[in-house]
DOLOVO-524252 format. One line per 3 residues: number of its first residue (from 1); for each residue x negated, y, z negated of C-alpha. Coordinates in nm, 2 decimals. Layout:
N
NUM> X:Y:Z | ...
***
This chain:
445
1> -8.44:-16.70:7.56 | -8.40:-16.40:7.41 | -8.60:-16.08:7.42
4> -8.67:-16.09:7.05 | -8.77:-16.49:7.02 | -9.02:-16.37:7.37
7> -9.17:-16.11:7.19 | -9.25:-16.32:6.89 | -9.43:-16.58:7.09
10> -9.62:-16.24:7.24 | -9.71:-16.17:6.92 | -9.82:-16.53:6.84
13> -10.00:-16.57:7.17 | -10.18:-16.22:7.10 | -10.26:-16.30:6.73
16> -10.43:-16.64:6.80 | -10.58:-16.59:7.10 | -10.99:-16.63:7.06
19> -11.10:-16.68:6.72 | -10.77:-16.76:6.56 | -10.69:-17.00:6.77
22> -11.00:-17.23:6.71 | -11.01:-17.13:6.31 | -10.65:-17.32:6.34
25> -10.78:-17.62:6.54 | -11.12:-17.63:6.26 | -10.86:-17.67:5.96
28> -10.64:-17.90:6.10 | -10.96:-18.15:6.26 | -11.13:-18.11:5.92
31> -10.76:-18.26:5.75 | -10.79:-18.51:5.95 | -11.19:-18.58:5.90
34> -11.14:-18.59:5.54 | -10.84:-18.81:5.49 | -11.01:-19.05:5.72
37> -11.30:-19.06:5.53 | -11.13:-19.01:5.17 | -10.86:-19.30:5.29
40> -11.07:-19.51:5.45 | -10.82:-19.59:5.74 | -10.74:-19.37:6.06
43> -10.36:-19.40:5.95 | -10.47:-19.16:5.63 | -10.64:-18.90:5.83
46> -10.37:-18.88:6.07 | -10.15:-18.83:5.73 | -10.39:-18.56:5.62
49> -10.38:-18.41:5.94 | -10.00:-18.40:5.97 | -9.99:-18.22:5.62
52> -10.22:-18.00:5.77 | -9.96:-17.88:6.06 | -9.70:-17.88:5.82
55> -9.87:-17.61:5.57 | -9.99:-17.45:5.87 | -9.62:-17.41:5.97
58> -9.49:-17.19:5.70 | -9.78:-17.00:5.73 | -9.75:-16.91:6.13
61> -9.43:-16.72:6.06 | -9.60:-16.51:5.82 | -9.89:-16.47:6.07
64> -9.63:-16.39:6.39 | -9.46:-16.11:6.15 | -9.78:-15.97:6.06
67> -9.83:-16.00:6.47 | -9.53:-15.83:6.55 | -9.63:-15.51:6.33
70> -9.98:-15.47:6.44 | -9.86:-15.46:6.77 | -9.54:-15.27:6.69
73> -9.81:-15.02:6.53 | -9.98:-15.05:6.83 | -9.75:-14.92:7.04
76> -9.70:-14.64:6.81 | -9.99:-14.55:6.82 | -10.01:-14.51:7.16
79> -9.65:-14.31:7.20 | -9.80:-14.05:6.98 | -10.12:-14.02:7.14
82> -9.86:-14.00:7.45 | -9.67:-13.70:7.27 | -10.00:-13.52:7.08
85> -10.16:-13.56:7.48 | -9.81:-13.37:7.62 | -9.83:-13.11:7.33
88> -10.17:-13.03:7.39 | -10.13:-12.97:7.76 | -9.81:-12.77:7.68
91> -9.95:-12.58:7.43 | -10.30:-12.51:7.69 | -10.01:-12.37:7.91
94> -9.88:-12.08:7.65 | -10.22:-12.03:7.50 | -10.24:-11.65:7.66
97> -9.91:-11.59:7.49 | -9.97:-11.76:7.16 | -10.32:-11.51:7.13
100> -10.17:-11.22:7.23 | -9.90:-11.26:6.95 | -10.10:-11.36:6.71
103> -10.33:-11.06:6.72 | -10.01:-10.80:6.78 | -9.85:-11.00:6.49
106> -10.12:-11.00:6.23 | -10.22:-10.59:6.29 | -9.83:-10.54:6.28
109> -9.81:-10.68:5.93 | -10.08:-10.51:5.78 | -9.94:-10.19:5.76
112> -9.92:-10.04:5.40 | -9.60:-9.84:5.32 | -9.26:-9.86:5.53
115> -9.15:-9.53:5.66 | -8.86:-9.31:5.57 | -8.75:-8.96:5.57
118> -8.76:-8.64:5.35 | -8.44:-8.44:5.28 | -8.44:-8.15:5.50
121> -8.58:-7.82:5.30 | -8.29:-7.60:5.28 | -8.50:-7.35:5.10
124> -8.80:-7.37:5.36 | -8.87:-6.95:5.48 | -9.17:-7.03:5.73
127> -8.92:-7.10:6.01 | -9.16:-7.36:6.16 | -9.12:-7.52:6.52
130> -8.86:-7.78:6.52 | -9.06:-8.10:6.68 | -8.80:-8.36:6.80
133> -8.93:-8.74:6.86 | -8.65:-8.95:7.02 | -8.86:-9.29:7.04
136> -9.16:-9.42:6.86 | -9.40:-9.37:7.18 | -9.26:-8.94:7.18
139> -9.49:-8.94:6.83 | -9.82:-8.97:7.05 | -9.74:-8.65:7.20
142> -9.52:-8.51:6.85 | -9.78:-8.60:6.64 | -10.11:-8.45:6.84
145> -9.89:-8.08:6.89 | -9.76:-8.04:6.53 | -10.15:-8.10:6.42
148> -10.28:-7.80:6.74 | -9.97:-7.56:6.61 | -10.06:-7.59:6.26
151> -10.44:-7.51:6.36 | -10.32:-7.19:6.45 | -10.14:-7.09:6.22
154> -9.78:-7.20:6.35 | -9.58:-7.43:6.12 | -9.45:-7.72:6.25
157> -9.19:-7.98:6.12 | -9.14:-8.31:6.29 | -8.75:-8.40:6.24
160> -8.55:-8.76:6.33 | -8.19:-8.74:6.41 | -7.99:-9.04:6.24
163> -7.93:-9.22:6.59 | -8.26:-9.19:6.70 | -8.46:-9.33:6.35
166> -8.42:-9.68:6.42 | -8.63:-9.64:6.75 | -8.90:-9.41:6.57
169> -8.96:-9.57:6.28 | -9.16:-9.85:6.39 | -9.37:-9.57:6.53
172> -9.46:-9.43:6.18 | -9.62:-9.70:6.03 | -9.96:-9.58:5.86
175> -9.86:-9.23:5.93 | -9.91:-9.00:5.63 | -9.71:-8.67:5.72
178> -9.39:-8.54:5.64 | -9.07:-8.62:5.88 | -8.74:-8.47:5.78
181> -8.43:-8.64:5.83 | -8.23:-8.34:6.04 | -7.91:-8.24:5.92
184> -7.59:-8.06:6.15 | -7.70:-7.83:6.45 | -7.57:-7.53:6.21
187> -7.75:-7.57:5.93 | -8.06:-7.67:6.14 | -8.07:-7.34:6.36
190> -8.07:-7.12:6.04 | -8.45:-7.24:5.96 | -8.64:-7.22:6.30
193> -8.87:-7.01:6.53 | -8.83:-7.30:6.84 | -8.75:-7.64:6.89
196> -8.88:-7.86:7.11 | -8.75:-8.19:7.20 | -8.89:-8.49:7.47
199> -8.54:-8.54:7.59 | -8.32:-8.27:7.63 | -8.00:-8.47:7.67
202> -7.77:-8.72:7.49 | -7.81:-8.72:7.09 | -8.03:-8.38:7.03
205> -7.83:-8.19:7.36 | -7.62:-8.01:7.05 | -7.92:-7.90:6.87
208> -8.07:-7.78:7.18 | -7.76:-7.61:7.28 | -7.73:-7.46:6.92
211> -8.10:-7.33:6.92 | -8.01:-7.15:7.25 | -7.73:-7.00:7.15
214> -7.96:-6.81:6.87 | -8.17:-6.72:7.13 | -8.43:-6.96:6.97
217> -8.69:-7.05:7.23 | -8.58:-7.45:7.33 | -8.86:-7.63:7.46
220> -8.88:-8.02:7.66 | -9.15:-8.18:7.72 | -9.10:-8.47:8.00
223> -9.14:-8.84:7.82 | -9.23:-9.04:8.14 | -9.15:-9.16:8.46
226> -8.77:-8.99:8.54 | -8.46:-9.01:8.78 | -8.45:-8.69:8.72
229> -8.13:-8.68:9.00 | -7.96:-8.98:8.84 | -7.97:-9.19:9.21
232> -7.97:-9.48:9.02 | -7.77:-9.45:8.67 | -7.48:-9.26:8.81
235> -7.47:-9.09:8.48 | -7.43:-8.67:8.44 | -7.67:-8.62:8.16
238> -7.87:-8.34:8.39 | -8.24:-8.42:8.22 | -8.45:-8.14:8.16
241> -8.12:-7.90:8.27 | -8.10:-7.80:7.92 | -8.40:-7.66:7.77
244> -8.54:-7.31:7.80 | -8.83:-7.36:7.93 | -8.99:-7.75:8.03
247> -9.34:-7.91:8.00 | -9.41:-8.11:8.31 | -9.69:-8.38:8.30
250> -9.75:-8.33:8.66 | -9.71:-8.15:8.98 | -9.41:-8.44:9.10
253> -9.22:-8.34:8.77 | -9.30:-8.00:8.82 | -9.17:-8.01:9.20
256> -8.87:-8.18:9.11 | -8.72:-7.94:8.84 | -8.64:-7.58:8.87
259> -8.64:-7.31:8.61 | -8.94:-7.18:8.37 | -9.16:-7.52:8.41
262> -9.56:-7.57:8.30 | -9.82:-7.83:8.37 | -9.94:-7.99:8.02
265> -10.03:-8.34:8.13 | -9.95:-8.64:7.86 | -10.15:-8.65:7.53
268> -10.10:-9.02:7.52 | -10.19:-9.08:7.87 | -10.44:-8.86:7.93
271> -10.61:-9.03:7.60 | -10.56:-9.39:7.75 | -10.69:-9.29:8.06
274> -11.03:-9.17:7.92 | -11.07:-9.45:7.70 | -11.35:-9.71:7.77
277> -11.21:-10.00:8.02 | -11.10:-10.32:7.85 | -11.17:-10.57:8.08
280> -10.89:-10.83:8.04 | -10.96:-11.11:7.78 | -10.75:-11.37:7.99
283> -10.57:-11.43:8.38 | -10.21:-11.26:8.18 | -9.87:-11.09:8.41
286> -9.70:-10.87:8.17 | -9.34:-10.89:8.35 | -9.14:-10.52:8.27
289> -8.81:-10.62:8.18 | -8.60:-10.31:8.15 | -8.23:-10.29:8.26
292> -8.09:-10.10:7.99 | -7.86:-9.82:7.90 | -7.61:-9.94:8.21
295> -7.88:-9.91:8.45 | -7.92:-10.16:8.70 | -7.79:-10.42:8.49
298> -7.61:-10.59:8.72 | -7.93:-10.69:8.91 | -8.18:-10.79:8.61
301> -8.12:-11.10:8.67 | -8.22:-11.11:9.03 | -8.59:-10.92:8.97
304> -8.63:-11.16:8.66 | -8.55:-11.47:8.86 | -8.79:-11.36:9.20
307> -9.05:-11.17:8.91 | -9.10:-11.54:8.78 | -9.06:-11.73:9.10
310> -9.40:-11.51:9.25 | -9.56:-11.56:8.90 | -9.52:-11.93:8.99
313> -9.60:-11.95:9.34 | -9.95:-11.77:9.25 | -10.01:-11.97:8.95
316> -10.01:-11.66:8.74 | -9.95:-11.73:8.33 | -9.71:-11.49:8.24
319> -9.50:-11.32:7.98 | -9.16:-11.11:7.98 | -9.17:-10.81:7.76
322> -8.80:-10.73:7.70 | -8.73:-10.35:7.59 | -8.61:-10.35:7.27
325> -8.25:-10.21:7.34 | -8.28:-10.55:7.57 | -7.98:-10.86:7.48
328> -8.16:-11.10:7.68 | -8.21:-11.43:7.47 | -8.59:-11.48:7.35
331> -8.59:-11.85:7.49 | -8.78:-12.00:7.79 | -8.90:-11.85:7.99
334> -9.16:-11.69:7.75 | -8.98:-11.37:7.64 | -9.12:-11.08:7.38
337> -9.05:-10.76:7.23 | -9.37:-10.69:7.09 | -9.43:-10.33:7.25
340> -9.56:-10.36:7.57 | -9.82:-10.09:7.45 | -10.02:-10.36:7.28
343> -9.93:-10.63:7.58 | -10.11:-10.45:7.82 | -10.46:-10.45:7.60
346> -10.43:-10.82:7.67 | -10.31:-10.82:8.01 | -10.43:-10.86:8.40
349> -10.15:-10.73:8.56 | -9.83:-10.52:8.56 | -9.51:-10.61:8.70
352> -9.24:-10.38:8.64 | -8.99:-10.19:8.82 | -8.89:-9.82:8.79
355> -9.06:-9.75:8.47 | -9.30:-9.49:8.28 | -9.49:-9.84:8.18
358> -9.70:-9.84:8.50 | -9.79:-9.50:8.43 | -9.98:-9.64:8.15
361> -10.11:-9.95:8.34 | -10.28:-9.68:8.54 | -10.44:-9.56:8.25
364> -10.56:-9.83:8.09 | -10.71:-10.00:8.43 | -10.44:-10.29:8.45
367> -10.37:-10.34:8.83 | -9.98:-10.26:8.89 | -9.72:-10.44:9.14
370> -9.41:-10.26:9.23 | -9.15:-10.54:9.25 | -8.80:-10.35:9.37
373> -8.60:-10.67:9.53 | -8.27:-10.47:9.38 | -8.36:-10.19:9.64
376> -8.30:-9.91:9.34 | -8.33:-9.54:9.54 | -8.56:-9.33:9.28
379> -8.81:-9.18:9.48 | -9.13:-9.23:9.26 | -9.27:-9.53:9.35
382> -9.19:-9.47:9.75 | -9.54:-9.36:9.85 | -9.84:-9.62:9.69
385> -10.13:-9.40:9.83 | -10.33:-9.73:9.75 | -10.24:-9.73:9.36
388> -9.99:-10.04:9.43 | -9.86:-10.28:9.66 | -9.45:-10.26:9.67
391> -9.29:-10.61:9.68 | -8.93:-10.71:9.74 | -8.98:-11.09:9.75
394> -9.09:-11.41:9.59 | -9.35:-11.44:9.90 | -9.45:-11.09:9.92
397> -9.49:-11.10:9.52 | -9.74:-11.41:9.50 | -9.95:-11.23:9.80
400> -9.98:-10.91:9.61 | -10.06:-11.05:9.28 | -10.34:-11.23:9.44
403> -10.46:-10.90:9.61 | -10.38:-10.69:9.24 | -10.58:-10.91:9.05
406> -10.90:-10.81:9.25 | -10.89:-10.45:9.19 | -10.91:-10.49:8.79
409> -11.30:-10.39:8.78 | -11.20:-10.05:9.01 | -10.82:-9.99:8.94
412> -10.85:-9.64:8.82 | -11.01:-9.53:9.06 | -10.83:-9.69:9.33
415> -10.47:-9.53:9.15 | -10.66:-9.17:9.07 | -10.47:-9.02:9.39
418> -10.13:-9.14:9.27 | -10.20:-9.12:8.92 | -10.29:-8.77:8.91
421> -9.99:-8.67:9.14 | -9.76:-8.81:8.83 | -9.99:-8.70:8.48
424> -10.21:-8.41:8.53 | -10.56:-8.40:8.29 | -10.77:-8.13:8.23
427> -11.09:-8.25:8.08 | -11.18:-7.90:7.94 | -10.83:-7.88:7.74
430> -10.61:-8.17:7.58 | -10.21:-8.17:7.70 | -10.15:-8.04:7.33
433> -10.37:-7.76:7.33 | -10.18:-7.64:7.66 | -9.82:-7.70:7.56
436> -9.93:-7.49:7.25 | -10.05:-7.26:7.43 | -9.74:-7.17:7.61
439> -9.53:-7.24:7.30 | -9.75:-6.97:7.08 | -9.71:-6.70:7.39
442> -9.33:-6.75:7.39 | -9.27:-6.77:7.02 | -9.49:-6.41:6.96
445> -9.31:-6.28:7.27
***
């Protein structure tokens, strides 16, 4: 018997089950009785019953077809229900990431204007202090400093080099002040009284050198965690050795550098530290994937795989925050290029290699695990002072995750000793005020 015939018989059987079979038997019986009574003989009754059976024989295939259709529909509905249940389960697993992405996207789409630059003012005789951001997060230092200088009667001008524009642009959304396109170093030096940058190497080094050649005071403000001796980068940029005067975030920066340097803290990080604590809305780890600009890129996969496995072992939902300069596919596992500052607003844990991001996590009160399976050598996070755990394997990380989650309510206090050595905070004077004090004294001198 073919499978099709078998399905038809089963369909007919299911269809005829119960009241339907009784109804068919009643029809045949009624035909027999009518024929018997009307014709007066048993033969007439049997003929009437036979006619009824023949009629029903034509109807039964239609019944079978309808039965098959009904069964097929039921099977399809069952399949749809299974798929729906599976989709619901999958959505429940990624719900934290979806909520975070939705909130950030909604905020980003409300910008009122696209950032742009103004032409360099060639006829300006105000001789401003030139401020050069190299990334969006530098603006949290640069913009308040510009306002503080202007308040003291010292003109300030924010400008961006073409090579830096793509990284600075996103941070200027909603900023109403003027931002200028940076001209050549020769044009730039003719009308400024001082120059400050967050990075005195790479793209801005020629501008720092041009200003120094003209005896114009140059300043560099340390932008975050730095591999000052380039032990892991294999570069020869010599960060914070080109500008005349270095603004340090804290004692560790000061001790790592030489020359004229001043501890002034960090506007961005001190404000995060002093802001009200925001408890995490959900259980979610942020894995900071930052292997860019040729730094330890061969170790990226080991870091990522062990971080993901550690989260899985601890039952920890996660999202991988990809640095804007990275080329990692945005597929599975869940990757995002949403700025990590926005992600930390919704996180209960940060897992990171060497980076400035752990400073930000500590400032916000988000527990941090320093994951170093690849053996990087930069010493910044070698001595946690109780602020975090150092892990080098999946098992270490899984245990550290469980412990770090218990620190959520008092993590600012737990990390105070480590954080204050990296980021100095003067609760009487803000970082931009301390920075402007030095600039004002040197410009006047």
